[in-house]
C-alpha positions in Angstrom: 33.4 44.7 -36.3 36.1 42.9 -37.9 33.3 40.7 -40.4 31.3 44.0 -40.9 34.4 45.7 -42.6 36.0 42.5 -44.6 32.1 42.8 -46.2 32.4 46.1 -46.9 36.0 46.6 -48.4 34.9 43.8 -50.3 31.6 44.9 -51.5 29.8 42.1 -51.7 25.9 41.8 -51.8 25.7 44.5 -49.1 23.8 47.2 -48.7 24.6 50.3 -45.8 21.5 51.0 -43.9 20.8 53.4 -41.1 23.0 52.6 -38.5 26.2 50.9 -39.9 24.3 47.3 -40.2 24.7 45.0 -42.9 21.8 43.6 -45.2 21.6 40.7 -46.6 20.4 39.8 -50.1 17.9 37.6 -51.2 20.0 35.2 -52.2 22.4 34.7 -49.3 18.9 35.0 -47.0 17.7 32.2 -49.3 20.5 30.0 -48.6 20.3 30.9 -44.8 17.0 29.8 -44.5 17.7 26.7 -46.3 19.7 25.9 -43.8 17.6 26.5 -40.8 14.7 24.3 -42.4 17.2 21.4 -42.9 18.5 21.7 -39.7 14.8 21.5 -38.2 13.4 18.8 -40.9 16.0 17.0 -39.5 15.9 17.1 -35.8 12.0 16.2 -36.7 12.9 13.3 -38.1 15.3 12.1 -35.6 12.5 12.3 -33.1 10.3 10.2 -34.9 12.8 7.8 -35.6 13.2 7.8 -31.5 9.7 7.3 -30.7 9.7 4.5 -33.4 12.9 2.8 -32.0 12.1 -0.2 -30.0 13.0 1.0 -26.2 10.2 3.6 -27.0 7.1 1.6 -28.6 8.2 -2.1 -27.1 5.7 -2.2 -24.0 7.5 -2.9 -21.0 6.4 -6.4 -19.3 4.0 -4.6 -16.9 1.9 -2.5 -19.6 1.1 -5.9 -21.8 -0.6 -9.0 -20.3 1.1 -12.5 -20.6 0.3 -16.0 -20.8 0.5 -17.3 -16.9 1.8 -14.3 -15.4 -0.3 -12.7 -12.9 0.1 -9.0 -12.7 -1.1 -7.7 -9.2 -1.2 -4.3 -8.1 -0.3 -3.7 -4.5 -1.7 -0.3 -3.0 -0.2 0.7 0.5 2.3 -2.0 -1.0 5.2 -0.1 0.7 3.1 -0.6 4.4 3.6 -2.9 7.3 1.2 -5.2 5.5 0.9 -4.6 1.8 4.9 -5.0 2.1 4.7 -8.6 3.3 1.8 -9.6 1.3 3.8 -7.8 -1.8 7.0 -10.3 -0.7 4.7 -13.5 -0.6 3.3 -12.3 -4.2 7.3 -12.5 -5.8 8.0 -15.3 -4.0 5.3 -17.2 -5.9 6.3 -16.0 -9.1 3.5 -13.1 -9.5 4.2 -9.6 -11.3 3.8 -6.8 -8.3 3.0 -3.2 -8.6 3.3 -1.2 -6.0 1.2 2.0 -5.6 2.1 3.8 -2.2 2.6 7.9 -1.4 4.7 6.9 1.5 2.9 8.9 3.8 2.3 6.0 6.0 4.6 3.4 4.4 8.1 3.1 3.7 10.4 3.2 0.9 12.7 1.2 3.0 10.7 -1.8 2.4 10.5 -1.3 -1.2 14.2 -1.2 -1.7 14.1 -4.8 0.4 11.8 -5.9 -2.4 13.6 -4.3 -5.0 17.2 -5.7 -4.2 15.1 -9.4 -3.3 13.7 -9.4 -7.0 15.6 -7.4 -9.1 14.8 -9.0 -12.4 13.0 -7.0 -15.3 9.2 -7.8 -15.3 9.1 -8.6 -11.4 8.3 -5.7 -9.7 7.7 -1.7 -10.0 7.2 1.0 -7.6 4.7 4.2 -8.2 4.9 7.0 -6.1 1.2 8.4 -6.2 -1.2 9.7 -4.2 -4.9 7.6 -4.8 -6.8 10.2 -4.3 -5.5 11.9 -7.6 -7.9 10.5 -9.8 -5.6 11.4 -12.9 -2.7 9.8 -11.3 -4.5 6.8 -10.7 -6.3 6.7 -13.9 -2.5 7.0 -15.6 -1.5 4.1 -13.5 -4.8 1.8 -15.1 -3.7 2.9 -18.4 -0.5 2.6 -18.8 -0.2 -0.9 -16.7 -1.9 -4.6 -17.9 -3.5 -5.6 -14.2 -4.9 -8.7 -13.4 -6.0 -8.3 -9.8 -6.0 -5.6 -7.5 -4.6 -6.1 -3.8 -6.0 -2.9 -1.8 -4.5 -2.7 1.4 -3.9 1.1 1.1 -5.6 2.8 4.4 -4.8 5.0 7.2 -5.9 2.3 10.2 -5.5 3.5 13.5 -8.8 3.4 15.7 -7.8 6.3 18.3 -6.9 8.8 15.4 -9.8 8.5 13.3 -11.8 9.7 16.4 -9.2 12.7 16.6 -9.6 13.3 12.8 -12.4 11.6 11.3 -12.2 13.7 8.0 -9.1 11.8 7.3 -10.1 8.6 7.5 -13.4 9.1 5.7 -11.6 10.5 2.6 -8.0 8.4 2.6 -10.4 5.1 3.2 -14.2 5.7 1.4 -13.1 8.3 -1.3 -10.2 7.0 -2.4 -11.3 3.4 -2.3 -13.9 5.2 -5.1 -11.1 6.1 -7.2 -9.9 3.2 -7.5 -12.9 1.1 -7.9 -14.1 3.2 -10.5 -10.7 2.5 -12.0 -11.2 -0.9 -11.7 -13.9 -0.7 -13.1 -12.9 1.2 -16.4 -9.8 -1.3 -17.0 -12.2 -4.5 -16.6 -9.8 -5.9 -13.7 -11.0 -9.5 -13.3 -9.8 -9.5 -9.5 -10.3 -7.0 -6.6 -9.2 -8.6 -3.3 -10.1 -5.7 -0.3 -8.6 -5.0 3.2 -11.0 -5.0 5.6 -11.2 -4.9 9.1 -13.0 -6.5 12.2 -13.8 -3.2 13.3 -16.6 -2.9 10.8 -18.5 -5.3 13.1 -17.9 -2.3 16.1 -18.9 -4.4 19.6 -21.2 -7.2 18.9 -23.3 -8.7 21.1 -22.5 -12.7 20.8 -18.7 -14.2 20.7 -17.5 -15.1 18.4 -18.0 -12.9 15.2 -19.0 -14.6 12.1 -19.2 -13.3 8.5 -23.0 -12.7 9.2 -22.4 -10.9 12.7 -24.4 -7.4 12.0 -21.7 -4.9 11.1 -22.5 -1.8 13.5 -18.7 0.2 13.8 -18.6 2.9 16.6 -15.9 4.5 15.5 -14.7 6.5 11.7 -12.2 3.8 11.0 -15.0 0.9 11.2 -17.6 3.2 9.7 -15.2 4.6 6.4 -14.3 0.6 5.8 -17.9 -0.5 5.8 -18.9 2.1 3.5 -16.3 1.0 1.1 -17.1 -2.3 1.5 -20.4 -1.0 0.8 -19.5 0.9 -2.4 -17.7 -2.6 -3.5 -20.8 -4.6 -3.1 -23.1 -2.8 -4.9 -20.8 -1.9 -7.8 -20.4 -6.3 -8.2 -23.7 -7.1 -8.2 -23.8 -5.9 -11.9 -20.1 -6.5 -12.7 -18.3 -9.9 -13.5 -15.3 -8.8 -11.8 -14.2 -11.3 -8.7 -14.6 -10.0 -5.6 -12.8 -11.0 -2.1 -13.4 -8.8 1.4 -11.2 -9.8 3.9 -11.7 -8.7 7.7 -8.9 -9.3 9.1 -8.2 -8.8 13.5 -5.2 -7.5 15.1 -2.1 -8.3 13.3 1.2 -8.9 14.5 4.6 -10.5 13.7 6.9 -10.1 10.7 8.5 -11.9 8.0 10.6 -15.3 9.6 13.7 -14.7 7.6 14.0 -11.0 9.0 13.6 -9.4 5.9 10.4 -7.1 6.7 8.8 -5.7 9.6 6.5 -3.0 11.4 8.2 0.6 11.3 5.3 3.4 11.8 6.1 7.1 11.4 7.7 8.2 14.7 4.9 10.7 14.9 2.2 7.8 15.3 3.8 6.0 17.8 1.3 6.9 20.0 -1.4 5.7 17.9 0.1 2.8 16.5 -0.4 -1.3 17.5 0.5 -2.4 21.0 2.9 -4.7 19.9 4.7 -1.5 18.2 4.0 0.3 21.3 5.5 -2.6 23.4 8.7 -2.6 21.6 9.4 0.9 22.2 9.2 0.2 25.7 11.3 -2.6 25.8 13.8 -0.5 23.7 13.5 2.4 26.0 12.4 4.9 23.4 9.3 5.3 25.9 9.6 5.3 29.5 6.4 2.7 29.5 3.7 0.9 27.8 0.3 2.3 28.8 -2.7 -0.2 29.0 -5.9 1.8 28.1 -9.0 0.6 29.7 -9.1 -1.6 33.0 -12.6 -1.7 33.9 -14.2 -3.9 30.9 -16.9 -6.8 31.0 -13.5 -9.1 30.5 -11.7 -11.6 32.4 -9.0 -9.6 33.9 -10.7 -5.7 32.9 -8.7 -5.4 29.8 -9.7 -5.7 26.0 -9.5 -8.6 24.1 -8.9 -9.4 21.0 -7.7 -11.9 18.4 -3.9 -11.7 17.3 -3.1 -12.6 13.4 0.4 -13.1 12.1 1.3 -10.9 9.5 2.5 -14.3 7.7 -0.6 -15.6 8.3 -2.8 -13.0 7.2 -0.8 -12.8 3.5 -1.2 -16.4 3.1 -4.9 -15.7 3.4 -5.0 -12.8 0.8 -2.8 -15.1 -1.9 -5.5 -17.8 -1.4 -8.4 -15.5 -1.7 -6.6 -14.4 -4.9 -6.5 -17.9 -6.4 -10.5 -18.8 -4.9 -11.9 -16.1 -6.6 -14.5 -16.5 -9.1 -16.0 -14.2 -11.7 -19.3 -13.0 -10.7 -18.9 -14.0 -7.1 -18.0 -12.3 -3.7 -16.5 -13.8 -1.0 -16.5 -12.2 2.4 -14.2 -13.8 5.1 -13.0 -13.0 8.4 -8.8 -13.7 9.0 -8.6 -14.5 12.8 -7.3 -17.1 14.7 -10.4 -17.9 16.4 -9.0 -17.3 20.1 -9.3 -14.2 22.2 -6.1 -12.6 24.0 -6.2 -9.6 27.0 -4.2 -6.9 26.3 -2.6 -8.1 30.0 -1.9 -11.6 28.2 -0.3 -9.7 25.7 1.6 -7.4 28.1 3.4 -10.5 29.3 4.1 -12.4 26.0 5.8 -9.1 25.1 7.8 -9.2 27.9 8.9 -12.7 27.6 9.9 -12.3 23.9 11.9 -9.0 24.8 13.5 -10.5 28.2 12.8 -6.8 29.2 10.8 -6.4 32.4 8.1 -3.3 30.5 6.6 -0.9 32.8 3.7 -0.7 32.7 0.9 2.1 33.2 -2.8 1.7 33.3 -5.1 4.3 32.1 -8.8 5.1 31.3 -10.4 3.9 28.2 -9.7 4.7 24.6 -12.4 6.5 22.7 -13.8 4.0 20.3 -12.2 1.0 21.8 -14.6 -2.0 22.3 -14.3 -4.6 25.1 -13.9 -7.9 23.2 -13.7 -8.7 19.7 -12.6 -12.6 18.3 -13.3 -14.3 15.6 -15.1 -17.5 14.1 -13.0 -18.5 11.3 -14.7 -21.5 10.1 -16.1 -20.0 7.1 -12.2 -19.3 5.4 -11.3 -22.8 6.5 -13.9 -24.6 4.6 -14.1 -22.4 1.7 -10.4 -21.6 1.4 -8.6 -24.4 2.7 -6.9 -21.7 5.2 -6.4 -21.6 8.8 -4.0 -19.9 10.9 -0.6 -21.8 11.7 1.2 -19.4 13.5 -0.7 -18.8 16.9 2.2 -18.9 19.6 1.8 -15.4 20.5 5.4 -15.4 22.2 6.9 -17.0 19.1 5.0 -14.4 16.8 6.5 -11.4 19.2 10.0 -13.2 19.4 10.4 -13.0 15.6 9.1 -9.4 15.0 11.6 -8.4 18.3 14.4 -9.5 16.0 13.5 -7.3 13.5 13.2 -4.5 15.7 16.6 -4.9 17.8 18.6 -5.4 14.3 16.6 -2.2 13.1 16.8 -0.3 15.8 15.9 3.0 13.1 13.2 1.4 11.8 14.6 0.7 7.6 16.9 3.5 7.7 19.2 1.4 9.5 19.8 -0.8 6.7 
């Protein structure tokens, strides 16, 4: 009201309108519009200058190729095996991008890696789901990958029999999304994390790479489908491909930085090592051994247990040896089978706890005996398992479990 009264009393360039409002004369209106145009122009200029500033236009270390540096995308790098692989790659001076949706992985593992390698351009983490094709395309468009290690997968045999569609979607369909992006962006190398479950239950032991693949559970079937896609694609591609079919993984980082920490709701589907440790810590009342009537020495399943440190060493050697237009398929195991009962006894000694054991009927989708012949990977990649003492591998893993009773949340 004060400015309105002053304007009327001074009689400057005003004209009364119905409702008692002032009307600006053209000259004043032009001045106001000029100021508005000036403000808008300056704002636009600032935006343009900011966009062209070095911080906006300079590519990050991850978005450009650099001579002498190999940039590896590790899918599922927050998971048990993927995080150990990322650790090894970082130690060997690779540049690493981890992509994980954390449905099975642990952000705590990523934080450990970030704390160990805080230097710019060493490690980045991207939260994304590989089933989202647009997100995957964005990741590949914004980063210059030299190689992909594809670990991301749900990986429990028992769960796969209960929810097979989850496995075909997560393993087969998601691998197709990754493979399409790899093809579009001409990534040079692909290391695929496969499994001995693709063999099913062979008539002859040990398993060699040409053993017929006749998987008997959705997990193994989904992995074989993913392998088939990769093999078909590679026939008309220059990409170097390595497919590693590994056996039962145990152990953890010898220096105690990483370990296995499955989600609590997945304990019943998890690895036997996790179940043994849970029983030893009193998280569960005892260990359930499913199946005692198999045609094996003591009636329980026989498996080839490979230490995770050896496993990631095989991945790095595969990455180093991968050649354009070539496909390498290798079993990654120790070449020795151990029964579940043997495993339980080794776990009792490693933990110092007399674990209670309940023997139950067979679990659907399991096979009696599976162990590898690692001769081919020794011959081609000069790799062989070094950590073959079952009890010692379990002791290393148990040490991490004791210092991380709530997994990575304990840190």
